[in-house]
C-alpha positions in Angstrom: 239.0 171.8 -53.7 238.7 168.0 -53.7 240.5 166.0 -56.4 238.2 164.4 -59.0 238.0 160.7 -58.7 239.5 158.9 -61.6 237.8 156.2 -63.5 239.7 153.0 -63.2 240.2 151.3 -66.6 237.8 148.4 -67.3 239.3 145.1 -66.7 239.5 143.0 -69.9 237.3 140.1 -70.1 239.2 136.9 -69.6 239.3 134.2 -72.3 237.5 131.8 -69.9 234.6 134.3 -69.3 234.2 134.9 -73.2 234.3 131.2 -73.8 231.5 130.6 -71.3 229.5 133.6 -72.6 229.6 132.0 -76.0 228.5 128.6 -74.7 225.2 129.6 -73.2 223.1 128.8 -76.3 224.3 125.2 -76.4 224.1 125.0 -72.5 220.5 126.0 -72.8 219.6 123.3 -75.4 221.5 120.6 -73.6 219.6 121.6 -70.4 216.2 121.3 -72.2 217.2 117.8 -73.4 218.2 116.7 -69.9 215.0 118.1 -68.5 213.0 116.3 -71.1 214.2 112.9 -69.9 214.2 113.8 -66.2 210.6 114.7 -66.3 209.9 111.7 -68.5 208.0 113.9 -71.0 208.5 111.3 -73.6 205.4 109.6 -72.2 203.2 112.4 -73.6 204.9 112.3 -77.1 204.1 108.7 -78.0 201.6 106.7 -80.0 200.0 105.4 -76.8 199.3 108.9 -75.7 198.0 109.8 -79.0 195.7 106.8 -79.1 194.3 107.7 -75.7 193.7 111.3 -76.4 193.1 111.2 -80.1 189.4 112.3 -80.1 190.1 115.3 -77.8 193.0 116.4 -80.1 190.9 116.0 -83.3 188.2 118.1 -81.7 190.7 120.8 -80.9 192.0 120.8 -84.5 188.5 121.0 -85.8 187.5 123.9 -83.5 190.8 125.8 -83.6 192.5 124.8 -86.9 194.7 127.8 -87.3 196.0 128.1 -83.8 196.5 124.3 -83.5 198.5 124.3 -86.7 200.7 127.2 -85.5 201.1 125.7 -82.1 202.0 122.3 -83.5 204.6 123.9 -85.8 206.1 125.7 -82.7 206.1 122.4 -80.8 208.0 120.7 -83.6 210.5 123.5 -83.9 211.3 123.3 -80.2 211.6 119.6 -80.1 214.1 119.9 -83.0 215.9 122.7 -81.4 216.4 120.7 -78.2 217.3 117.6 -80.2 214.5 115.5 -78.7 214.2 112.0 -80.2 210.6 112.4 -81.1 210.6 113.5 -84.7 209.1 110.3 -86.2 206.2 110.4 -83.6 205.5 114.2 -84.3 205.7 113.8 -88.0 203.3 110.8 -88.1 200.9 112.6 -85.5 200.9 115.7 -87.8 199.6 113.5 -90.6 197.0 112.1 -88.3 195.7 115.4 -86.9 196.0 117.7 -89.9 196.0 115.4 -93.0 199.0 114.8 -95.2 199.3 118.1 -97.2 198.8 120.5 -94.2 200.9 118.0 -92.0 203.8 118.2 -94.5 203.7 122.0 -94.4 203.7 122.1 -90.6 206.4 119.5 -90.2 208.7 121.2 -92.8 208.2 124.7 -91.3 208.7 123.5 -87.8 211.7 121.3 -88.5 213.4 123.9 -90.6 213.0 126.5 -87.9 214.3 124.3 -85.2 217.3 123.1 -87.3 218.2 126.7 -88.0 218.1 127.5 -84.2 220.5 124.6 -83.5 222.8 125.7 -86.4 223.1 129.2 -85.0 223.6 128.0 -81.5 226.4 125.6 -82.5 228.0 128.2 -84.9 227.9 131.0 -82.3 229.2 128.8 -79.4 231.6 126.3 -80.9 232.0 126.7 -84.6 234.5 129.6 -84.9 236.5 128.4 -81.8 236.6 124.8 -83.2 237.9 126.0 -86.5 240.7 128.1 -84.9 241.8 125.1 -82.8 241.5 122.3 -85.2 244.2 123.3 -87.7 244.6 123.0 -91.4 242.8 119.5 -91.7 239.5 121.1 -90.7 240.0 124.0 -93.2 240.5 121.5 -96.0 237.5 119.6 -95.0 235.6 122.8 -94.7 236.7 124.0 -98.2 235.7 120.5 -99.7 232.3 120.5 -98.1 231.4 124.1 -98.9 232.4 123.8 -102.5 229.2 121.7 -103.0 227.6 122.3 -99.5 223.9 122.4 -100.9 224.2 119.1 -102.6 226.1 117.5 -99.6 223.6 118.5 -97.1 220.7 117.5 -99.3 222.1 114.0 -99.5 222.6 114.0 -95.6 218.9 115.0 -95.3 217.6 112.6 -97.8 219.4 109.5 -96.5 217.8 108.4 -93.2 221.1 106.8 -92.0 222.3 109.9 -90.4 220.8 111.2 -87.1 218.8 114.5 -87.7 220.5 116.1 -84.7 224.0 115.3 -85.9 223.3 116.7 -89.4 222.1 119.9 -87.7 225.4 120.4 -86.1 228.1 119.4 -88.6 227.4 122.2 -91.2 227.9 124.8 -88.5 231.3 123.4 -87.6 232.2 123.4 -91.3 231.2 127.0 -91.9 228.2 126.5 -94.2 226.2 129.6 -95.1 222.9 130.0 -93.3 221.0 130.6 -96.5 222.3 127.3 -98.1 221.8 125.4 -94.9 218.1 126.6 -94.6 217.4 125.7 -98.3 218.9 122.2 -98.1 217.1 121.6 -94.9 213.7 122.8 -96.2 214.0 120.7 -99.4 215.7 117.7 -98.0 213.1 116.8 -95.3 210.1 117.0 -97.7 210.4 113.4 -99.0 210.8 111.8 -95.6 207.9 114.0 -94.3 205.8 112.9 -97.3 206.3 109.3 -96.2 205.7 109.6 -92.5 202.6 112.1 -92.8 201.1 109.5 -95.3 201.3 106.9 -92.7 199.9 109.2 -90.1 196.9 110.0 -92.3 195.9 106.3 -92.2 196.6 105.8 -88.6 193.1 106.2 -87.5 192.2 102.7 -89.1 195.0 101.1 -87.2 193.7 102.5 -83.8 190.1 101.5 -84.8 191.2 98.0 -85.2 192.9 98.0 -81.8 196.3 97.3 -83.1 199.5 98.6 -81.7 201.6 100.8 -84.0 205.3 101.5 -84.1 207.4 103.6 -86.6 209.9 100.9 -87.1 208.5 99.4 -90.2 207.9 102.5 -92.2 211.3 102.7 -93.9 210.7 99.7 -96.2 213.3 98.7 -98.7 211.2 100.4 -101.5 211.1 103.7 -99.4 214.8 103.5 -98.8 215.6 102.9 -102.6 213.4 105.8 -103.4 215.1 108.1 -100.9 218.5 106.8 -102.1 217.6 107.6 -105.7 216.8 111.3 -104.7 220.1 111.4 -102.8 221.9 110.3 -106.0 220.1 113.0 -107.9 221.3 115.6 -105.4 224.9 114.5 -106.1 224.6 115.1 -109.8 225.9 118.7 -109.5 229.0 117.5 -107.6 229.8 114.8 -110.1 229.3 117.2 -113.0 231.7 119.7 -111.4 234.4 117.1 -110.9 234.1 115.7 -114.4 234.3 119.3 -115.9 237.3 120.2 -113.8 239.0 117.0 -114.9 238.2 117.7 -118.6 239.5 121.2 -118.3 242.6 120.1 -116.3 
């Protein structure tokens, strides 16, 4: 009678292997960004390309409105998820192709979905590990941020001084709740989308006149003041809480 083979105990997964396993979402997004520039895909997401192919694109939107809108929202989400620097071009193009109201809906839906993907990838890969290694200073910052996380993220979304890709990452490192992140992102990008899609809705006349167009001059002082005012309104709950705490204290 032959002895039964014994099952050898499973080897514990090393810390390095676990760390690499957690990093794969961020690695995929970083590889997509690198591939975008390596293949020079930015040439196809530009105002020059839009001007050259605008009639074909408008015809597609006219003949396949629903599928084009869904496809454009998916494209926008992917560009945000991979942190491609084409948000302004895509938002203006959405206004040009779909009109302002539908354009806003497409942009806000796509941008929110892409931002959530980045948030989840960063939180899964780096967020927990960073908080464990950073020490008490990050915990204090996290507690201060999360006390008024919705208001703070609204300000970061409204004020166009902070890169969208950076704002996607910071809340993940500070332990913000996904629900609050999604709400603040959805609401916070509406005003900027309103401005850019309005420009896009009138872009056809610029092309008809043969003029070159850039997005550099869109954020005029008047627009910046308006967005700054909205950011101040978003901070009202924070100020109220601090005043109330001081009064009670």
